[in-house]
N, C-alpha and C positions, 0 to 999 in steps of 0.2 A: 758576514754583513755585508757585503757587493754584492750578493745575491737576493736580499732583505731589499737594499736600495734599488736594484735593476725589478725588482716586484714593483712598488711603490710606485716608481717611474712610470712604469708601464701602464698600472692601474690609472694614473692621474690624468696621463696624457691619452692614453689609447682604451681606456674603455668608460669614463666619465663623461667627456663632451658629447660620446656616443650614444649616452642617457637624455633624448633630445625629451623624453616624457616627463623627465623633471624639469626644464629648462621654459617654461609656458611662459613667461612673461616674454625673451626676447623672440618667440615665436608668435607671441601676438605683437609686436612690435614689426615684424615683416608681415604680418597681415596687414595690418594698418597700413604701412608706406605702398602695400598695392591695390590697396584698396581706395584711399583716401581720395575721396572725391573732388576735395578743395585744397588747394595750397594752406590754407588755415581749419582746415578740417579741425575738430577735436574728436576723441574717445571717450565715450562716457560706459564705465564698468559695474556691472551688479552682479554680484557672486563672487564673483574673482577682485577683489581688491588689497593685491599684494604691491606692498612701497615700489617695491623694484618696477610694475608694470610703470607707473608714475615716470620713474626717473629714465626708462628707456624709450617711452612715446611719447613722453612730454609733461612739463610741469603741469601744464591745464588741463591734463585728462582727468576726468572726475569720476572720482571712485565712488559709488554709493549702491542706493537701494535700486530695485526694480523698477520701481514708482518713477526715481531719480531720472534714471536712462530712459524711461520711456516720456519724461517729458520733456530731455531735452531733444529730443528726435524730434517732438514735436513740434520745439520750439525754434528748430535745425530743419527745415527738413531738408532743405540743399545738399548741405555738408555736412550732416550730422551723423556718425555711425556709432553703434553700440556694440559692445560684446557682452554676453547671457552666460552665466552659468547654467545649466539645466534645472538646478534647484530652483534658482529664481528666475524660471520663464514663465512661469502661470500667471506670477505676479506682474510680470512683464505685460503682458500681452490681455490681459485682464487690466491694466494700466492705458495702455494702448485702445482697447474695445473703448474703454468709458469716454472717451475722448473722439469714437471716431473713425479712430486713424489704424492704419496698415501697413506693414513693413512687409520687404521682400529678404528671407534671410540668405546671406553671399555664399559662407562657408563656415565650416567646423574645425576643432581643433579638439581631439583629449589628449590628455596627459594628467599627472598628478600632481597635486596639490601639495609640496613638500611640506611646507608648516601645518597643514590640519592633517596630512597623511589621507588626504580623498584622492578617491580617482575622479577627476572631473571633466564632461564635456562642454564646450562653451561655443556658442555661435554668433555669427557677426549680425550685422544687422542695421539697413538704412530704410527710411519712410518708403513706401511705395509714390514711387511719382507718378 
């Protein structure tokens, strides 16, 4: 019994926290904090819309479609930041192009969306200044 307890304690405290690929929302929150162009910047997320993201980044986080994320960046060119999952990227870019807007890719993260069981790549964007 004691050996089993020690095994589970080691697994929960040792291995699980190191599985950062499963904890995308905290990683996104850290990146947003480091890239935030303005004190009151909002994040628009397309393709990765986990509720934990809004809790960690802020309740004003926009969780929605690629088109909504593109529209937000166009409307907030100085302070807007978007994170777009690779499956939503084509729609995001098409919405930007339709409005004559260009973006810069700032950085990317890869991991597992554990609620959907999918490997994801997330890219952060800002409107090109």
